[in-house]
N, C-alpha and C positions, 0 to 999 in steps of 0.2 A: 580541425578540418573545417574547410568552409561551409560544406553542405550541412554540418551540424550548426554551425552559426547561422545559417539561413533559417533552418528550422526553428532555432531558438528566437530570431526575430519575429517569425510569424506566431509562435506562442506568446511573445510580449504583446504584440497588437491584438491577438485573439482575447488576451485577458483584460483588455481595456476598453472602456466605452468611450473614452475621449481621445483625442490625438496625443501622440507622445513624440517628444523632440527628438531628433538624431543625437543631441548632447546626452539626452537620458538613456537613449539605446547604447550609446558608446560606453557610459559608464557601467551599465548593467553588464555589457558583454566584455568589457575590458579591452576595447578596440578604439581606433581613431574615428573621429566623425567622418573622415575621407573613406574609410572603410565601410562604414554605415551607408553613405550615400551610393558607393559602388554596389554594395550588396541590394539596395532598394531598387536600382536600376535593373540589377539581374532578375530579381523577383518579378518586378513589373514586366520585364521582357518575357518571362516564363508564363505570364498570365495571371499572376496573383493579384486580386482585386484590392490593391493597396493605392490610396489617395494621400498625395502630400502636398501640403500648403506651406510656403514660405513663412516663417515666423511663428506658425501653428503646430506643425508636426505631421506626423503620418498616422493613418488609421485604416482599418478595414471598410471598404465601401458599404454603405448600408444596403440591405437587401441581398447580400451576398454570404454564402457560407463557406468556410474552409472544411476540408475533410475532417472527420472526427480524429481526435487525438489517439494515438496508439500507445498502450502501456504495456511493457514487458511484465513478466509475472512478479518480480521483485518490487517495480514501480507501483504496480497495483496494490501489492501487499502494504506498501508504505503509505499509499493514499487512504485505503481502508483504515489503517491504523491511525492515522493523523486524524481523520474525521471522528473516529471513535474517542480518541484522546481528547479532543476539542468538546465534543459532546459531553463527556464525562466531567472535565474540568474547567470548561470555559464559563463566562459569563452569559447572560440571556442572549445579547446580540451575536456573540460569537457561535453559541450553540444552535442559534437560527440560521447563521451564514453556514455552518458546517453541515447543517441538515439540507439546506438548499443545494450545496455544492455537490454534495453525495447524490441528491436525486438527479442533478444535471448529468454527473458521470454515469450514473446507473442507467439513465435513459439512452445512452449512446453506445453501451458497451454490449458486445454480443452476449447471448444468453449464457454461454459457458463460463463468461468472466464475470458475470454478476456476483456480488458478494454472497447472496444466498446459496449460490452454487459452488462456491469455493470452500469457505470455512468460517468458523465463528471465532470473533475477537470480542472479549468484554473487558472494559477498563474502569478502574475505581480511582487509583492515585497514580500519578507519574512516577516512574522509577528513576533514581538519581544517576546511576551508572550503566554503560552498556552491558549486556547480559548476553554471556556466551551461548551458543547454539540456537539462538531465535531464528535464524536464516535457514539452516537445515530443518527446524521443526516446521516453520512456514512451508518450506518446500514439501515436506512429507504430509502435511495436512492437505496442501493443494492437490497433490498426486494420489493421495490415500495409498501411500507405501507404510508398510509394517516398519517399525523400528526396533533395532537392538540397542538397548541402553545399560549403562552401569550407573547404579544409583546409590546414593549415600543418605539414608533417612535421618530423622532428627534424633534417633538414638545411635547414630554413629554406625549403623549396621549396612554393610554393602551387599547389592543384590544384582544380579543381571537379569534383564527381563526383555522378553518380546511384547511390543504394545501396538495396539491400534491408535495413533494420534487422533483425537477428535476435535480439540479446541483448546485455544490459549486464553488465559484470563490474567489480566494484571489487578492484583488485589493487595492493598495495604504495602505498596512498594515491592511486592513480590510477584514475579511471573509464576502461574500455575499451568502445567499441562494436564489436560483431562485426557484420560486414555482408557481404553479397554485392555485390561492386562490379562494376557493370556496364560500366565502363570497361576492367577488368583480366580480367573473367570469370573471377573467383576470390574466395575468401574473403579479407577483410582486417580488421584491427583498427585502430580509430581512437581516439587519445587524446581524450577528450571535451574537456579543457582546450585542446586545439589546434584546436577548431573555431572558425572566425571567422564563420560563418553557417550556420544550419539552415532549410530551407524545406520544409514538407511538400506534396508534389504531390498531385493527385487520382487518381493511379494507384494501385490496390490490386492488390498482387502475390499470385497464387495460391500455394498449398502445392505446391511441385516437389520432387521426390526429387533429392536430390544438392545442393540449395541451402538447406536447412535448418540451424537451429542443432544439431540433433542429428547432421547430417552433418558439420558443422565440428568437433564434439567428437570425432568418429572419427578425424579428422587429427591429432589431438594426441598 
């Protein structure tokens, strides 16, 4: 859709400090240069602060600011995870860049979307293959919904439990879900790759002293 492409052009310009050519934009967005010229004319007619110079390219006018980016919940989860991953596994320049980028994003997010208000991710080593259930687990963490899970432990014993999901940790190439287990009345860690089923319930659990992720960390 054209409107999506127009926003993509703005995102491309927003991310660059120097002019970008129509040819580069056309390659990035997989369209013709003529399409880029038309889209630029449309954006400028709508008041977008874009300056274009022949042989140089396009850029956002200095001194102007575009409205802050809007992330949906899944996009914001991905951004937070990417930043954590680079911080954990990148070299010094990448770690510094990830920290700066996270700070910039955090500065423009509404309070309810800031990472510390959502959930906790810890990363140690990147996993090799996609892991099932990460998306529904992230959603439950974000919304504080209790989960009903079917779990196969390392001794091959099956159990069905109701849990309060509290945090995700990627450690030694395995994702761990930290939760308050209502069957054991205690904190438990579940390997995500050993979950057979995950069902989000309608029950939203409140913040309760002694049963939060920060409380779990104090037990380590």
